[in-house]
C-alpha positions as CSV (number, residue, x, y, z in Angstrom):
1,X,8.3,-8.3,-28.5
2,X,8.1,-4.5,-28.9
3,X,5.4,-2.4,-27.3
4,X,3.2,-0.1,-29.3
5,X,4.4,3.6,-29.5
6,X,3.5,5.5,-26.4
7,X,2.9,2.4,-24.2
8,X,4.7,1.8,-21.0
9,X,6.3,-1.3,-19.5
10,X,5.1,-2.7,-16.2
11,X,8.2,-1.4,-14.5
12,X,7.6,2.1,-15.9
13,X,3.9,1.9,-14.8
14,X,4.9,0.8,-11.3
15,X,7.5,3.5,-11.0
16,X,5.1,6.1,-11.9
17,X,2.5,4.9,-9.5
18,X,5.0,4.7,-6.7
19,X,6.3,8.2,-7.4
20,X,2.9,9.5,-6.3
21,X,2.9,7.7,-3.0
22,X,3.6,9.5,0.2
23,X,5.4,7.2,2.6
24,X,4.8,8.1,6.3
25,X,7.0,7.4,9.3
26,X,5.4,5.6,12.2
27,X,5.0,8.9,14.1
28,X,3.4,10.6,10.9
29,X,1.1,7.6,10.6
30,X,0.0,7.9,14.3
31,X,-0.7,11.6,13.7
32,X,-2.6,11.0,10.5
33,X,-4.7,8.3,12.1
34,X,-5.5,10.5,15.0
35,X,-6.5,13.2,12.5
36,X,-9.0,10.8,10.9
37,X,-6.9,9.0,8.2
38,X,-7.9,5.4,7.6
39,X,-5.2,2.8,8.0
40,X,-5.6,-0.1,5.6
41,X,-3.5,-3.2,6.5
42,X,-2.9,-5.2,3.3
43,X,-0.8,-7.9,4.7
44,X,-1.9,-11.6,4.3
45,X,-3.4,-13.2,7.5
46,X,-0.3,-15.3,8.1
47,X,1.8,-12.3,8.3
48,X,-0.5,-10.5,10.6
49,X,-0.6,-13.6,12.9
50,X,3.2,-13.7,12.9
51,X,3.8,-9.9,13.3
52,X,0.7,-8.7,15.1
53,X,-2.3,-6.7,14.0
54,X,-2.8,-2.9,14.0
55,X,-5.7,-2.0,16.3
56,X,-8.4,-0.2,14.3
57,X,-6.9,-0.9,10.9
58,X,-9.2,-1.9,8.0
59,X,-8.2,-5.4,6.8
60,X,-8.1,-5.8,3.1
61,X,-5.5,-8.4,1.9
62,X,-3.4,-7.3,-1.0
63,X,-4.5,-10.1,-3.2
64,X,-8.2,-8.8,-3.0
65,X,-7.0,-5.4,-4.2
66,X,-5.2,-6.8,-7.1
């Protein structure tokens, strides 16, 4: 199946969206939160239970965002 002219594949759309993300190191994240940034933890509950929660993070599971 061909796409209409000017349209993008899902891989192209994801690559474009990801190119605008700024990934932070743990130290940069700590500084950003201290300066007022909001930390949103999108991991599912089972993963937070296994790996631990981030104190003060807003919990919004990824499937709710999608």
